[in-house]
C-alpha positions in Angstrom: -0.1 -0.1 -0.1 1.3 3.4 -1.0 0.4 5.4 2.2 2.5 3.5 4.8 5.5 3.2 2.5 5.8 7.0 2.0 5.4 7.6 5.8 8.2 5.1 6.5 10.4 6.6 3.9 10.0 10.1 5.4 10.9 8.8 8.8 13.9 7.0 7.3 15.2 10.3 5.9 15.2 12.1 9.1 18.3 12.4 11.3 17.9 10.9 14.9 17.5 13.6 17.5 20.3 13.7 20.1 19.5 12.2 23.4 20.6 14.1 26.5 23.8 13.1 28.0 23.6 10.6 30.8 26.0 9.3 33.4 28.3 11.2 35.7 29.2 13.9 33.1 25.5 14.7 32.5 24.7 14.9 36.3 27.8 17.3 36.7 26.4 19.7 34.1 23.0 19.7 35.6 24.3 20.3 39.1 26.4 23.3 37.7 23.3 25.0 36.2 21.3 24.8 39.4 22.1 27.5 42.0 21.1 27.1 45.7 18.6 29.8 46.7 17.4 30.8 50.1 13.7 30.2 50.7 11.7 33.5 50.1 10.2 33.3 53.6 13.7 33.3 55.3 14.8 36.3 53.1 11.7 38.3 54.2 12.3 37.5 57.8 16.0 38.6 57.6 15.0 41.8 56.0 12.3 42.5 58.6 14.8 42.0 61.5 17.3 44.1 59.9 14.7 47.0 59.3 13.6 46.7 63.0 17.3 46.9 64.1 18.1 50.0 62.1 14.8 51.7 63.1 15.5 50.9 66.8 19.1 52.4 66.4 17.8 55.4 64.7 15.4 56.1 67.4 17.9 55.6 70.0 20.4 57.8 68.2 17.8 60.7 67.9 16.2 60.5 71.2 18.2 58.4 73.8 21.9 58.8 72.7 24.2 61.5 74.0 25.4 62.3 70.6 22.5 64.4 68.8 21.7 66.8 71.7 21.8 70.6 71.9 25.4 71.8 72.6 25.3 75.3 71.3 23.3 78.0 70.0 24.5 80.3 67.2 23.0 83.8 66.3 23.6 85.8 63.2 22.1 88.9 61.6 21.9 91.1 64.7 22.6 94.9 64.4 21.0 96.8 67.4 20.3 93.7 69.4 23.1 91.6 71.0 23.5 87.9 70.3 23.1 87.2 74.1 19.6 89.0 74.1 18.4 86.7 71.3 19.8 83.6 72.8 18.2 84.3 76.1 14.8 85.1 74.6 15.0 81.9 72.5 15.4 79.8 75.7 16.7 76.7 73.8 16.9 73.9 76.3 20.5 72.9 76.5 21.1 69.2 76.4 17.7 68.3 74.9 17.5 65.9 72.0 18.1 68.1 68.9 15.0 66.5 67.1 12.7 67.5 69.9 13.4 71.3 69.8 10.1 73.1 68.6 11.7 75.7 66.2 8.2 77.4 65.8 8.0 77.9 69.5 11.5 79.3 69.7 10.7 81.8 66.9 7.5 82.9 68.7 9.4 83.4 72.0 12.0 85.8 70.5 9.4 87.9 68.6 7.2 88.2 71.7 10.3 89.2 73.9 12.0 91.3 71.5 9.7 93.4 69.2 12.7 94.7 67.2 12.9 91.3 65.7 10.8 91.3 62.4 11.6 87.7 61.5 13.6 84.8 63.0 14.6 81.7 61.1 15.3 78.8 63.4 17.2 75.7 62.0 18.8 72.7 63.5 22.6 72.5 62.9 23.3 68.9 63.0 24.9 67.2 65.0 24.5 69.4 68.1 23.5 73.0 67.3 20.6 75.3 66.8 21.0 78.2 64.4 19.1 81.5 64.9 19.1 84.0 61.9 17.7 87.3 62.8 16.1 90.0 60.6 15.7 93.3 62.7 13.1 96.0 62.0 14.5 99.1 60.4 13.3 102.5 61.6 11.7 104.7 59.0 10.4 107.3 61.3 10.7 108.3 65.0 7.9 109.6 67.4 9.0 111.7 70.4 7.3 110.5 73.7 8.6 112.3 76.8 12.2 112.6 76.7 12.7 109.4 74.6 11.9 108.4 70.9 9.7 105.5 69.6 11.1 103.9 66.4 8.5 103.0 63.6 9.1 100.6 61.0 8.1 100.4 57.3 4.7 98.9 58.4 3.9 101.7 60.8 4.7 99.4 63.9 6.2 101.0 66.9 8.8 98.6 67.9 11.5 100.1 70.2 12.1 103.0 72.5 15.5 104.7 72.4 17.1 107.6 74.1 18.1 109.5 71.1 16.7 109.6 67.5 18.6 107.5 65.1 20.7 109.6 62.6 19.0 110.4 59.4 15.5 109.1 60.6 12.9 111.9 60.3 10.7 112.8 63.2 7.0 112.0 63.0 4.4 114.3 64.3 0.7 113.3 64.2 -1.4 116.5 64.7 -4.8 114.9 64.1 -5.6 114.3 67.8 -9.1 115.8 67.7 -9.9 115.5 63.8 -12.4 113.3 62.2 -9.6 111.7 60.3 -8.2 110.3 63.4 -11.5 108.8 64.4 -12.1 107.3 61.1 -8.6 106.0 60.2 -6.9 105.7 63.7 -3.3 106.3 64.8 -1.9 103.2 63.2 -3.2 103.9 59.6 -2.1 107.6 59.9 1.5 106.3 60.9 1.4 104.0 58.0 0.3 106.9 55.6 3.4 108.9 56.8 5.8 105.9 56.3 4.4 105.3 52.8 5.1 108.9 51.9 8.7 108.8 53.2 9.6 105.5 51.5 8.2 106.8 48.3 10.4 109.9 48.3 13.4 110.2 45.8 16.7 109.4 47.8 18.0 112.9 47.7 14.8 114.3 49.2 14.5 111.5 51.6 17.9 112.3 53.1 17.0 115.9 53.5 13.7 115.3 55.3 13.8 116.0 58.9 10.1 115.9 59.9 6.9 114.5 58.5 3.5 115.9 59.8 0.3 114.3 59.5 -2.9 116.4 60.0 -5.2 114.0 58.2 -5.0 111.0 55.9 -5.0 113.4 52.9 -2.6 115.9 54.3 0.9 114.7 54.8 3.6 117.5 54.8 7.4 117.1 54.8 9.9 119.5 56.4 13.3 119.5 54.6 16.5 121.0 55.1 17.0 124.7 54.4 13.5 125.6 55.4 11.7 123.8 52.6 8.5 122.0 52.9 6.6 119.7 50.6 2.8 119.1 50.6 2.6 115.4 49.7 -1.1 115.0 50.4 -2.3 111.4 50.7 -0.1 108.5 50.7 -1.6 107.4 47.3 0.1 107.7 43.9 3.6 107.8 45.6 5.6 107.0 42.5 3.9 109.7 40.4 4.4 112.3 43.2 8.1 111.4 43.4 8.5 111.9 39.8 6.8 115.3 39.9 8.7 116.5 42.9 12.1 115.6 41.3 11.1 117.5 38.1 9.9 120.5 40.1 12.9 120.8 42.2 15.2 120.8 39.2 12.9 123.4 37.4 12.5 125.6 40.3 15.6 125.0 42.6 15.2 128.3 44.4 11.6 127.5 45.6 11.0 126.8 49.3 7.5 125.3 49.1 6.5 122.5 46.8 3.0 121.0 46.4 2.7 117.6 44.7 -0.5 116.6 46.3 -1.9 116.5 42.8 1.1 115.1 40.9 -0.5 115.9 37.3 -0.6 119.7 38.3 2.5 120.3 40.9 3.3 123.7 42.0 6.2 125.6 43.8 6.6 128.9 45.3 9.4 130.9 47.1 7.4 131.8 50.2 
């Protein structure tokens, strides 16, 4: 029969497949290809134990060890204040674990104790220090109270009392004690109005300013050297008023009175 004969012929023409090696040589090759592995459960247990040990050591190092504890406090950025004043107000607990120091509470204590401090940045200086970076308030105006002077910063905040006025800082006089403006705006806002006027002045005029008078929110007057005065008006449109004043002083340098309360129509006079 034709069918079986063709099948047998095709099988006869095929090459026999190689059989896997047997005996000692085959067993050696098989042994080399298999690598011993730790059971997965044992690996997980070892990893967990190591994590616990490391975590426990970290907790001990941060909280219980004698290494990472407050050993010193450094202060920078002071001008009028001393480093000792800041350190005393901070009251950082010496010897406490560094990680437990409440930096926010330290900053609040210093600002409450020392109003001259506008900002305090507290940071941990590993391994054993606390760093205090101070930003002090700068006086823009002073107010006379009795025989002393109260410093006023750029926000109108009264922050310190000194025996003599700082050099180059104008004196502020608020003469609106009984006016409706004072009842409506309040002392704090009138102080801020005066500060806004001073900080908007051109530098030469600002250096020449000796006194700022506020009779109402819309009436700020500056007294300069050589008997000159400037009616500034309200604290609004400060940049426009500064430009108008600069141009007016150049055009009429002999004038003694300048009015820039309406910066689009400035005026100057010699009396």
